[in-house]
C-alpha positions as CSV (number, residue, x, y, z in Angstrom):
1,Y,-31.1,8.6,4.9
2,Y,-30.8,9.7,2.0
3,V,-31.4,13.2,1.6
4,E,-31.6,15.1,5.2
5,R,-29.9,12.6,8.0
6,A,-26.7,10.5,7.8
7,S,-26.7,6.6,8.7
8,S,-24.8,5.7,11.5
9,T,-25.1,2.5,9.7
10,V,-22.6,3.6,6.8
11,A,-20.4,4.8,9.9
12,A,-20.6,1.3,11.7
13,S,-20.2,-0.4,9.1
14,L,-16.4,1.3,8.3
15,I,-15.4,1.5,11.9
16,A,-16.3,-2.6,11.9
17,G,-14.2,-3.4,8.9
18,C,-18.0,-5.3,7.8
19,P,-19.4,-4.3,4.6
20,L,-22.7,-3.2,4.1
21,V,-25.4,-4.6,1.8
22,A,-25.8,-1.6,-0.3
23,S,-28.3,0.0,-2.9
24,R,-26.8,1.9,-5.9
25,R,-29.4,4.4,-4.0
26,L,-27.6,4.2,-1.4
27,L,-23.7,4.7,-3.3
28,A,-25.2,7.2,-5.3
29,T,-26.2,9.3,-1.6
30,Y,-23.0,8.5,-0.1
31,T,-20.5,9.2,-2.6
32,Y,-17.1,8.2,-0.4
33,L,-18.3,4.7,-0.5
34,D,-17.9,2.3,-3.6
35,E,-18.8,-1.2,-4.7
36,S,-14.8,-2.1,-3.4
37,V,-16.1,-1.4,0.1
38,V,-19.6,-2.6,-0.1
39,W,-21.7,-5.7,-1.3
40,V,-23.9,-4.5,-4.2
41,Q,-27.7,-5.2,-3.5
42,E,-29.4,-5.4,-7.1
43,E,-32.8,-3.9,-7.8
44,D,-34.8,-7.5,-7.6
45,E,-32.7,-8.5,-4.5
46,N,-33.5,-8.1,-0.7
47,E,-30.2,-7.9,1.8
48,M,-30.5,-11.6,2.3
49,D,-30.4,-12.9,-1.2
50,V,-27.7,-10.9,-0.9
51,V,-25.8,-12.5,1.5
52,I,-26.9,-15.9,0.0
53,R,-25.6,-15.2,-3.1
54,L,-22.5,-13.8,-1.4
55,G,-21.7,-17.2,0.4
56,H,-22.8,-19.0,-2.4
57,E,-20.5,-16.9,-5.1
58,R,-17.2,-16.0,-2.9
59,S,-14.9,-17.3,-1.1
60,A,-13.8,-16.7,2.3
61,A,-10.9,-14.9,1.2
62,E,-12.7,-12.5,-1.1
63,R,-14.7,-11.8,1.8
64,S,-11.8,-11.4,3.9
65,A,-10.3,-9.1,1.9
66,K,-13.4,-6.8,0.8
67,N,-13.7,-6.2,4.9
68,D,-9.6,-5.4,4.8
69,S,-10.8,-2.7,1.4
70,V,-13.5,-0.7,4.3
71,R,-11.1,-0.8,7.1
72,R,-8.4,1.0,4.4
73,Q,-11.4,3.3,3.4
74,N,-11.7,4.0,7.2
75,Q,-8.2,4.7,7.4
76,E,-8.5,6.9,4.5
77,L,-11.2,8.9,5.4
78,C,-9.9,9.9,8.6
79,A,-6.7,11.2,7.1
80,R,-9.0,12.9,5.4
81,S,-10.9,14.4,8.4
82,V,-8.1,15.0,10.4
83,R,-6.1,17.1,6.9
84,Q,-9.6,19.2,6.3
85,F,-9.9,19.9,10.9
86,D,-5.7,21.1,10.0
87,Q,-7.1,23.2,7.4
88,W,-10.6,24.8,9.3
89,I,-8.0,25.7,12.4
90,L,-5.1,27.2,10.3
91,E,-8.1,29.4,8.3
92,A,-9.4,30.6,11.6
93,T,-5.9,31.4,13.4
94,A,-5.2,33.3,10.1
95,V,-8.8,35.1,10.7
96,R,-8.0,35.5,14.4
97,P,-4.4,36.4,15.2
98,D,-5.4,36.6,18.9
99,L,-5.6,33.1,19.2
100,D,-2.5,31.3,19.8
101,N,-1.9,28.6,16.6
102,S,0.8,26.7,18.7
């Protein structure tokens, strides 16, 4: 999941608006994610350590704000994907004038 495959968990997190517990390695691999949309798992922590730490250190409002950040990131990624797809269609129709680009 770090080199050859995409994790469905990452996509599900974005779709659901639920921040991942993410290691630094995961952040380095999925470069469209950053600390604003995940809960960072430090080297000496497992996932449950992070969840427990968040329960003690973060308010409900802070956790909700992180969820909102994940939702915004999803919307931005979707919009970027639509723009990229549009660009590919324009390029394909320019190369193939026999295709109807309407």
